[in-house]
N, C-alpha and C positions, 0 to 999 in steps of 0.2 A: 940527634939521630937523623939520618937521611930519610926524607919522606919518600915513600914508594910511589912510583907513577901509577895513575889510575886511567889506563886505557882499555880496560875490559869492557865487555858489552853487558848491558843490563836491560831488563824488560820492565815496562811499566805501562799503565793505561789509566785513563780518566775520561769522564764525560765532558761536555762543553763547560768551559769555565765561566765563573761569574764576574771576573774582573774585566775592566774596560781595556780596549786596545791601547798599547803604549804609543802615545801621540808622537813622541820624539823619534821612536824607531820608524814609524810610518812616514814621518816627515823626512827622515834620513833616506829612506828608500825612494821617496819622490825626488829628492835632490840627486840621487844616483841616476835616476832615469834620464835627467837632462844631460849628464855626462856620458851616459851610454849611447845616446843618439849619435854623438860625434864619432863613436868607435864602431858603429854597426858594420861599416864596410870592411872591417878587419875580422868579422865573425864569419863562421861557416855559411856558405851559400845554400839556399834551399832550392834544389833542382826540380822539385815536384810542382805540377801545375798549381797556380795560386788558389783556385777555388777548391780543388781536392785537398790541398795542404791545409787550408783553413778549416774544412770539414773535419779532417782527422784531428787537428789540434784542439778544436772545440770540445772533443770528447773527454779531455782531461778534467778531472773533478776539481783540481786546484783553481780552475778558471771560473767555477760556479760562483755567483755573487755571495759574498760574505765568507766563503770557505777559507781564503787565505788569512783574513783577519782572525777568524776563529782558531786556525792552526797556530798563528803567532801567539795568541793568548795561551793556548795549551802548552806549547813548548817553553814559553817564558816561565810559566808556573812550575816547571820541573827543574829549573836551574837552581843548583845548590849554591846559595849566596856565600856560604863559608868556604866552599871549595873553589867555585868558579868565579865569584865576584859578579860584577855588573855585566850586562849584555851590551856589546858595542854595535853589532850588526847581525842581520839574519839574511841568509841566502838560500835560493832554491837551486839545487844542483842535481846532476846525474852522476852517481858513482859507477865507475867501470871496474869490475873485479878482475881477478887474475885469469879468469876464463872468458873475459870480454862480455860478461853479462851486465846489463844496465839496471840500475836500481835508483828509484826516486828518493831524494834525501833533502831534508832541511838541515842547514849547517849554520851554527852559531859561533861567532867569535866573541869571547868574554875577556875579562881581565886576565884570567889565568888558564883558560882552557879553550880547546877547539872541540865543540860538541857536534857530533854527526848523528842525526835523528831519523829513524825510520818512522814515518808518520802516515797513518791511514786517513786520507782525505775523504773517504766515504763515510767511515764510522766516527770521524773526529777523535782519533785515538793514537797516542804515542805508543809504538810497539817495541822500540829498542833505542837505547842511547849508547853511543860510544864516546868516551871522554879521553881526549889526548891533551896532556899538560903542555902548555906553550913552551915552557923552558926545556922540554925534551925534543922539540922539533929542531932538527939540525940541517936539513936540506929541503929545498923546494925546486923541483924540475918543472919546466913548462915548455911546450912545443907540440908538434904534430905526433900522431900515434904511429908506431911501427910494430911489425911482427917478424918473427924469424923467417929466414928465406924459404924454408920448406912449408910455411903456414899457408892455408887456404883462405885465411880471414883477411878482411880489410876494414878499416874504420877511417872515415873522413873527419876533418876538423882537427881541433887542438884540445889539449887538456892541461891539467896541472897535477903533479904527484908530490905528496908530502911524506917525508921520512922522519921518523922519530927515534930510531935506534940504529946507529951506524954500524955497530958491532954484530948485529944479529941479521943473518941472511935466512930467507925462507928455506925450509928443508925440501928434499926431493918429494917426500910424501905430501907435504903441504901444496906444492906446485901442481900435483896431479890429482888433488882432491878438490872437486868443484864446490864443496860446502865449507872449506876451511876459511876461517876469518882471522887466524893467528898470523897476521902479516905485519911487519914493522913499517908499513906505508899504506897510503890510501890514494886513489886516483879519482879525479872529478873531470867532467866535461859539461858542455852546455845542456840544459834541460830543453826538451823539444818545444816548449812554449816560449823560449827566449825572445822570439821576434813577434809575438802577438801584440805587444804594445810597449810603449816606452817604460812603463812601470815594471813589466816583467823583464825587459832588456836589462834594467838596472839590477833587478833581483837575481838575475842569472849571470851577471858579468864576471867571468872568471879572471879577467885582467885586474879589475878593481879588488876582487876577492884576494887574489894573490898578493897584491901590494899591501892590503890591510893586514893580512895574515903575517907577512914578513915583518911589518912594523910591530905587530903585537907580540910575535915570537921573540924578536930582538929585545923588546922591553922585558919580556919574561925572563930571558937569559940574564939581563942586567939586574933585575930586581930579585930573582931567586936562582942564582947560579947553582948548578948541580956539581957536587964534589967529584973530581976525577973525570969530568966530561968537558970537552972543549966548548966554550961558550961562543955563541954566534950562529947565524943562519946563512948557509951557502945557497945562493940562487943561481941556477944554471938554465940556459936556453938550449935544450937538446931534445931529440926524439924520445917519446915515452914508450918503452918496450913492453908489449904484452906477450908473454910467452905461451900463447895458445896456438894450436895447429889446425885441428879440424873444426871444432866449435859448432857442431850441429845443434846442441842445446842452446847456445847463445844466439845462433842465427834465428831459430824458431822463436825464442823468448823475446829477442829484441824486435823482430818483425811484428810480433803481436803485442808488444809493449806490456809484457807480463810483469815487469818490474815497476809499473806505475799504477796509480789509482785512476782507472779509465773506464768509461762506459763501453760495454761490449754488447751490441745489439740491444735487446730489451732488458739486459741485466747489467749491473755494475759489479766490477771485480777489482 
């Protein structure tokens, strides 16, 4: 019997874990930092004044001492070994939705799955998990962002978009609903802290992420082919289209970093 794909969203939470950080994963992240240093000049340039940019970046809770290690322990504890297998790598990304809203995410590549996790770095709590079977991923697009000619929106930099259902296109209603999550693709770009240090450059490197995902998905197709579905992953370098036009909500939300765990004045949000 064909196994049903498990790409739905689930909610879960837990307090700080008792297990020790996975040394191999942290060492792997450190190794990635060395590779990321050479690729920095290919990443988006920060046009804000250095001191002001540093001040704004330091407000992200993921940069607080011990926060990242604690988050990694939490999300690893939620991996279903029977379904997902072992964890190969963990990444810190910004998800860009169909209305151009930014959302802070931890992303895991495992033996069998791509896990996209909404994590609260203030409360140390996993709020939502999206599971995408690797053997269902059929296309990976990477390139700069683009908008319809009539759109008032702009987005600098580059991203990667992952598709897992070639035959299903978003409906008209889904495209115009800002809260819809029922899309057969997901889009990532650099997290704002990508250039704070070599470690975070490695953790946020969408180029390395794309390559590792391609290899993992190709292996997933080979090990667990889906009946009636063409096996293999198509990788294309082309503009990533966001079909949003006015985007007042995304402009205000992205300017104020509402999709991130960040300090806001004397309060954390």
